[in-house]
C-alpha positions in Angstrom: 24.0 -10.8 31.6 27.3 -12.5 30.9 28.1 -13.8 27.5 30.6 -16.6 27.1 32.3 -18.1 24.0 31.8 -21.8 23.2 29.2 -24.2 24.5 27.5 -23.3 27.8 26.2 -25.7 30.4 22.7 -25.0 29.3 23.4 -25.1 25.6 20.7 -26.9 23.5 23.3 -28.4 21.1 23.1 -31.7 23.1 24.6 -34.9 22.0 22.7 -38.2 22.4 19.1 -39.0 21.6 15.6 -38.4 23.0 12.8 -40.9 23.4 9.3 -39.7 22.5 6.3 -41.8 23.3 2.5 -41.9 23.6 1.1 -44.2 26.2 -2.5 -45.2 27.2 -3.9 -44.7 30.6 -2.1 -47.8 31.9 1.3 -46.9 30.6 1.3 -49.3 27.6 3.3 -47.7 24.8 1.2 -46.9 21.7 3.7 -45.1 19.6 7.4 -44.4 20.1 10.1 -42.5 18.2 13.7 -41.6 18.6 15.2 -38.2 17.7 18.4 -36.3 18.4 18.9 -34.8 21.8 18.7 -31.2 20.4 15.1 -31.6 19.0 12.2 -29.9 20.7 9.5 -32.3 22.0 6.6 -30.7 20.1 8.1 -31.4 16.7 7.3 -35.1 17.2 3.7 -34.7 18.4 2.0 -35.1 15.0 4.2 -37.9 13.7 3.5 -39.8 17.0 -0.2 -39.3 16.6 0.0 -40.6 13.1 1.9 -43.7 14.3 -0.8 -44.7 16.9 -2.5 -47.9 15.7 -6.3 -48.4 15.8 -7.4 -48.7 19.4 -9.6 -51.7 20.1 -12.5 -51.3 22.5 -15.1 -53.6 23.9 -17.5 -53.5 21.0 -17.6 -52.2 17.5 -14.9 -51.0 15.1 -11.5 -49.9 16.5 -11.2 -46.2 17.1 -8.7 -44.5 14.7 -7.9 -41.6 17.0 -7.4 -40.7 20.6 -10.1 -38.9 22.6 -7.9 -36.8 24.9 -4.2 -35.9 24.9 -2.6 -35.0 28.2 0.8 -33.3 27.9 3.1 -31.1 29.9 4.2 -27.5 29.4 6.6 -28.4 26.6 3.7 -28.9 24.3 2.0 -25.6 25.0 1.7 -24.1 21.5 -1.6 -22.7 20.2 -0.9 -24.0 16.7 -0.6 -27.5 17.9 -3.7 -27.1 20.1 -5.6 -26.1 17.0 -4.2 -29.0 15.0 -5.3 -31.4 17.7 -8.8 -29.9 17.8 -9.0 -30.3 14.0 -8.2 -34.0 14.4 -11.0 -34.4 16.9 -8.6 -34.8 19.9 -9.2 -32.7 23.0 -5.8 -31.3 24.2 -5.3 -31.2 28.0 -2.0 -29.3 28.0 -0.6 -27.3 30.9 -0.1 -23.6 30.2 3.3 -22.0 30.4 3.8 -19.3 33.0 1.0 -20.6 35.3 1.5 -22.1 38.8 1.7 -25.9 39.2 -1.7 -27.1 40.0 -2.8 -30.5 41.3 -4.7 -31.5 38.1 -2.4 -32.6 35.3 0.2 -34.2 37.5 -2.3 -36.9 38.5 -2.3 -38.1 34.8 1.1 -37.3 33.4 3.0 -39.5 35.9 1.9 -42.5 33.8 4.3 -41.3 31.0 7.1 -40.9 33.5 6.5 -44.4 34.8 6.5 -45.8 31.2 9.9 -44.0 30.7 11.2 -45.6 33.9 10.1 -49.0 32.5 12.0 -48.2 29.3 15.1 -47.2 31.1 15.2 -50.5 33.0 16.7 -51.7 29.8 20.2 -50.4 30.3 21.1 -50.1 26.6 18.5 -47.3 26.3 19.9 -45.1 29.1 23.1 -44.1 27.4 23.5 -44.2 23.7 26.8 -45.9 22.7 26.0 -46.6 19.0 26.7 -44.1 16.3 24.1 -45.7 13.9 20.5 -44.5 14.2 18.8 -47.8 13.4 20.3 -49.8 16.3 18.9 -47.6 19.2 15.5 -47.4 17.3 15.4 -51.2 17.2 16.3 -51.5 20.8 13.6 -49.0 21.7 10.9 -50.9 19.8 11.9 -54.2 21.2 11.8 -52.7 24.8 8.3 -51.4 24.0 7.2 -54.8 22.8 8.5 -56.4 26.0 6.6 -53.9 28.1 3.5 -54.6 26.1 4.0 -58.4 26.7 4.4 -57.8 30.4 1.2 -55.7 30.5 -0.7 -58.5 28.7 0.5 -61.1 31.2 -0.6 -59.1 34.1 -4.0 -58.1 32.6 -5.4 -61.6 32.7 
């Protein structure tokens, strides 16, 4: 092992920002948040779940929680799995250290597509602003435009 002084190429002290989002099965953003680039993804799981609005179904009252949560290996922590079960949400999270299987990738591509829809708005790709409220506003307005486009095509 070679130790080097200063910032390495794989250093986690990254500049910039990270977009975290929860989408439905069609790729419509339900909740979105913006954090620093050096934050771990799993730290935003519970705040994102709290930010999901009531989900309207065909009949009856709107559901207050999700039924399933599909996530990649970055969210594989037993404490968060237990917290999801306590909330009544079934976690479908890939395990770290296992081989890639054909199962979860069939579902998680929807999130990658939603991120691609977000990054079509060029101001979200690279952060040029030093204030935190401007990129958050741009991110929320981009999500509202995506929702508007989804509503237009669902008719």
